[in-house]
ROROTOR-880101 format. One line per field, with one value per residue (C-alpha): residue number from 1; x, y, z. Coordinates in Angstrom, 2 decimals, padded with zeros to 5 digits. Example, Ala and Ser with C-alpha at 12.3 -4.5 7.8 and 13.67 -1.06 7.14 Angstrom:
// residues 2
num <- 1 2
xx <- 012.30 013.67
yy <- -004.50 -001.06
zz <- 007.80 007.14
END
This chain:
// residues 81
num <- 1 2 3 4 5 6 7 8 9 10 11 12 13 14 15 16 17 18 19 20 21 22 23 24 25 26 27 28 29 30 31 32 33 34 35 36 37 38 39 40 41 42 43 44 45 46 47 48 49 50 51 52 53 54 55 56 57 58 59 60 61 62 63 64 65 66 67 68 69 70 71 72 73 74 75 76 77 78 79 80 81
xx <- -004.37 -007.04 -008.66 -006.81 -003.47 -004.18 -005.08 -001.92 000.19 -001.40 -000.68 002.95 003.32 001.86 004.31 007.17 006.17 005.96 009.38 011.03 011.83 011.76 013.34 010.06 008.37 010.24 009.11 005.44 004.49 004.04 004.64 000.88 000.53 -001.38 -001.81 -004.69 -003.67 -006.01 -003.17 -001.72 -001.30 -001.57 001.59 002.57 004.75 007.48 009.73 006.88 005.86 009.44 009.81 006.45 007.41 010.85 009.40 006.87 009.41 011.90 009.30 007.72 010.06 007.87 004.66 002.91 -000.20 -002.70 -005.13 -008.71 -010.32 -009.34 -011.86 -011.07 -012.89 -011.16 -007.71 -008.70 -007.92 -009.07 -007.79 -009.39 -006.80
yy <- 147.02 146.15 148.70 147.13 147.48 151.12 151.85 150.10 152.31 155.42 154.12 153.43 156.91 158.47 156.49 157.53 161.18 160.81 159.15 161.40 158.35 159.95 156.92 155.04 157.58 156.29 152.75 153.59 156.55 155.89 158.39 159.08 159.66 162.85 164.32 166.79 168.97 171.67 174.07 174.42 173.00 169.31 167.27 164.95 161.84 160.61 163.66 166.04 164.03 163.79 167.57 168.14 165.88 167.48 171.00 170.18 168.21 171.08 173.64 171.43 168.54 167.35 167.24 163.86 162.72 160.37 158.73 158.80 157.19 155.94 155.67 154.05 153.55 152.37 153.91 156.90 156.99 159.73 160.23 162.02 163.13
zz <- -098.36 -095.86 -093.55 -090.61 -092.42 -093.27 -089.65 -088.47 -090.74 -089.24 -085.73 -086.72 -088.23 -085.08 -082.93 -085.23 -084.81 -081.04 -080.88 -083.48 -085.65 -089.10 -090.79 -090.45 -092.73 -095.77 -094.97 -094.46 -096.65 -100.37 -103.15 -103.36 -099.60 -098.68 -095.21 -095.08 -092.14 -090.81 -089.98 -093.43 -096.88 -097.68 -097.19 -100.07 -100.18 -097.84 -098.31 -097.49 -094.43 -093.21 -093.52 -091.81 -088.89 -088.57 -088.52 -085.80 -083.74 -083.92 -082.84 -080.17 -079.28 -076.39 -078.45 -078.41 -080.24 -078.63 -081.01 -079.75 -082.78 -086.23 -089.06 -092.39 -095.65 -098.80 -098.82 -096.67 -092.94 -090.57 -087.03 -084.11 -081.60
END
């Protein structure tokens, strides 16, 4: 995938989180997906990401992420919120 496509996926995942649309996770996250989150352990694959999103949404249903900057290189994408 191109850098632009990888960034677009991150934007779509962020929107899915904000809207609570967990079905999108299965469409966008591949089996080798890894979320390196500073508050805990890494999240792996669609099932892990779905669970991660659900946990945060249950604890903080009004939480919204606003992307300030997206950086991409190869297949790695970093987001500053």
